[in-house]
N, C-alpha and C positions, 0 to 999 in steps of 0.2 A: 503493499499499499505505499503510494507516494504521499509527499507532504501536504499537500492540497487536500487529498481526499481524506486522510488522518483531520487535517482543520473541520473540515464538513461535518464526518463523522462527529466531531467533538462540539459542535455548535447544536447539533441536531441532540446529542445527550444533554447538554446546557438546556435547552429548550424543555425537553421532556421533563427535567428535574424542576422547572418552574422559572428558571431565569428570563427575565426580559431580552438582556443582549449579552453577547457572549464575542471575544474579541482574541486574537493574539499577539503578541510582543514578543521580541526576539530577546532572550536573556541576556541582554547588555546593557552597559552604563546608560543612568538614568540622563534624560535632555536637560534636564536643570540641576544637576550635580553641582555647580559652582553655588548656586542659590541655596540649596541645603548647608552647604559650607560654610557661607557668608552668615546664615540665618543662625546657626549656630554660635557662631563667633559673636554674633552680637548679642547675643542671651536671650534670643527671642522664643526660644525652647521654655523660659521660665525656669521652674524648679523641676522640669523634666529631664532630669540627669539621664534619664535611660537611653535618651534620643541621642546622646553622644557617644553611646557605646555601640560596637558593631557597624560603625559609619561606612566602611566597605563594603557590607552586604546590603546596606540602605542604599548605595549608589551602584550598585551592582548584583542583580539578583542571582547571577550565575554562582555568587559566591554562597549561597544558601544552600546548593546542591552541588554536590561535583559532577560534572559532566553536563551540566544544564544547556538545553539549547532556545527553550521558550519557555513564555509564559502565558496560562491560559487567563482572563479576566474576565471575570461575570458579573453582572449588576442585579440587584433584585430590589424591586420597590417597596418601601415601607410607608408610602403616602396614603393618607386616609383623612377621612372629615373628622372632625373634633365630635365627640359623642356628647349629648344632651346633658347635662347636669341639673338634676333637680334643686330647686333654689332651697336654701337652708338657713330661714329667716332669725332661726332661733341661735345659731350660730356663728357670731360676728367674727370668728376668728380668720385672719386672710389665708387665702389658698396660694400656694408656691407652685409655679408652673412647671410641667416635666416637657424634655425636647422630645420631639413625636416619635425618634429612632426608639426612645425607651418606654413605648408605650404598652408593646407587646411582649410577647417571651425574647430571652436573651437571645440576640443575632448570631452571637459567634455560633451557638448549638445549633441553630437553624441552617445557616450558610453552610458550616463543616460537615453536617449530615449529607446536605447535597451534595458537594462537592467529592467527598469520599465515595458515594454513590456514581458517580460520575467516573473517577479514577479508576473504581473495583469495575464498570462496565467496559472500559478501555480495555484492562487486563482480560478481561473474558472473550472481548472480539478480536483484539490484536495478536498476530502469531509472532510478535519479537519481542524482547524483553526490555524494559524502561524501569527509571524510577520518578518518582513523583513527591512535593513534598505540598500539603496544601498550607495556605497561608490565611489566617481571617483576622487582620487587625492587631494579632499579636506577636507576628513574627517581624523581623529586621526588615521589612520591604516598605518600600513607599507606593501603596496601591494606588494612589491618585496620579502619580508620573505615569505607572504601567498601565492604567487604565487609557490615558491620553494617548500613550504610545499604540494601544491598542484598538484606538478607533472607537472606545466605547461614549464619548464625549471628550470635550475641551476642558481645561482647567479654569475656570472663571476668575472675574475680579476678587471674589472672596477666597478663593483659592480651592474651592470645591470643585468635583468634576459636574460642569453642566451637557446635558444631551436636551437637544430641540423638542424632542418627545418625551421625554421623561421625566424634564427638569432634573431637582438633583437631590429630591427626597428617596434617596437609594442606597444600599449598601455595596460595597466591593469584596470581593472573595477573589483568591487566584491559586493557581495551582502553577507551581515552579517544575517541569520535568524534562527528561534527558531527551524526550522526543523530538525531533524534527520536524517541524511544523510550519505551515506557509502564514508569515505575519501579515496583520491588516494594516490599512494606512490611517495614520491618524486624521481625525476630523478638523475643519477650520473652526477658528474663534468666532462666535457668532454674538459676543457683548458688546460692540460696537462703542458706542458714546455714551452708553448707559452705566452709571454709578449708582444705582437705588443701594446695592448691598453696601456700597462703601459710606454712604451718607445716612444710612438707619443704623449703623452699629452704636448702641448706647456709650460704648467704651472707648470709641476711636481705634480698634484693634487693628486698623489696617492703614499703616503708614504710606502706603503707596496702592493703587493697581496691581493685585498679582500679588502681594506680599500680606502678610499675616503675622502680627505681634502676637503671639500664643500667650504672653505674659498679661496681655490686658483681654483677653477672651473670655466672657462669659461660660463658655463651655469649659474652658480650661481651668477657670477661677472655682467652678461649683463640683469639678468631676477631678480634676487631675493636681490641683494645688491642696498640699494638706496641713498648711498652716494657716495666719490670723489672713485675712484681707483687708488692704488699706480702706481707709474711710473713703477715700475719693472713689475707689470701684466699687467699694460696698453700697453706696449711694446710687449709683450708676445699674446695680444689677437688678433694680425693681423688684419683681414678683419671681424671678426665676431660680427654683429650688434645686434643679437638676439639669444643665445644660442651655440651650439658646438656639432658636428658631428665626431669629430677627431677619439676618443676612439671606436665608432662604425663603422667608414670607414675603418679602418684599420684591423677590426675583420674577421678573416678566415671565421667566420660562417654566415657574411653578406655577401659573394660572391654567386652571383646567386639565392638568395633568391628571391621568387614570389612578384611581385608588390601587391600593395593592392586592393581589390576587390570593396571598398567602394567610389561612387563617390562624396560623400563630401569632402574626403581629396584629391582631385585632386587640383592642383595647384591654388592659387589665383594671382591676378596681381603681389603681391610683392615678390612672391617665383620664383626662390631659392634666390634672391638677391634683394637689392633696391638701389636707387642711394642716398648716404648719404649726397649730397647736396640739394638735396630735403625734406629729413627728418628735417635738420637743419633750412628748412625755413616754417616749418607745423605749422600752429595753432592748437588751440585746437580743434576747428572744423575740421581742416584737420584730426587729429589723429582720432577722433571718425568715420570720413566718409572711410576714409581707412581700419581701422582694425575692423569694426563693424561685428561681428561675428567670429571673429580672435584671437586666444589664444595668438598672440602678445601683447593684450592688458594686460596680466600680467606685462608688464613692462609700465611704466607712462612715458608720455610726453618728461620730463625732463629727464629720464633715457636712453630712446632711443637715445635723441638728446645729452647726455653724450656719448655713444656709439660711437653715428655717428661721433662725434668730436675726438674720438681713432682710428676710422678706417681711419679717413682723415689723421690726423697724420701718423699714422705706415705707408699710402701709401706714403706718402710726404717723410720720412725718407727712405723707400725702393726705391725710386727713385733717393735721393739725394747719 
């Protein structure tokens, strides 16, 4: 089976697994390696020290798997309409918003299961030996750069991958493999003169178009940053308890995009928001019970309660 036929087979398997898009990139250094190196040197990773480890692997996916030739990149939508929340006039406690990607089951588990199924089906179909490594957000791989190289979309001004038909509310997963595959062509940038995402960011986390200062990003502050948050940034966090969707919500490409067909991404009870008063009273057992199987577990209990305190203070300041 030649490289093109293998690639066509993989794309059929990806569609069968439920992925909306599948593209192939060569296992070669990413296009914006200099940007990553300069980004780290400028301290824009904040306290995410792990980003400075395995830099060679982040720049070159071939370093992740010996003999790697190709990277299979897939996307899976998590877009959905916000569930209707019943009014609760008896409880004036403010609500802390949850980023849309964490409304349903943990995407790591959902995507990995699908990607391993593709790899298993490939082994059952192809008559040649090959190696694979499944990656979903936790491996030292810059998925968005590979997604752009594979034609999944282009990297927008908010540094997220955008697709004309799918917007940006989608997860990325990858399979690094020793198989020789036919690579796809990158797509053109369609952001044009639009600066909606840059203008809407509450914390000015974009020093320039196509650049992100993670140390100022609300998603970073609420999910990755483990110590105190400065008063300046805390006031700008508004009612975000976990993550932030502002730069995606204002993007024209996210208007009228289809909702996800993945049932495991349907909103859990904590979506789209949660009573911060309840979060502040959670015990460790409460935390485990409410967040079992949820991506919100990325933030530890003390971090969520720190965020809840900020949301409550911001709500009080708004009322005053």
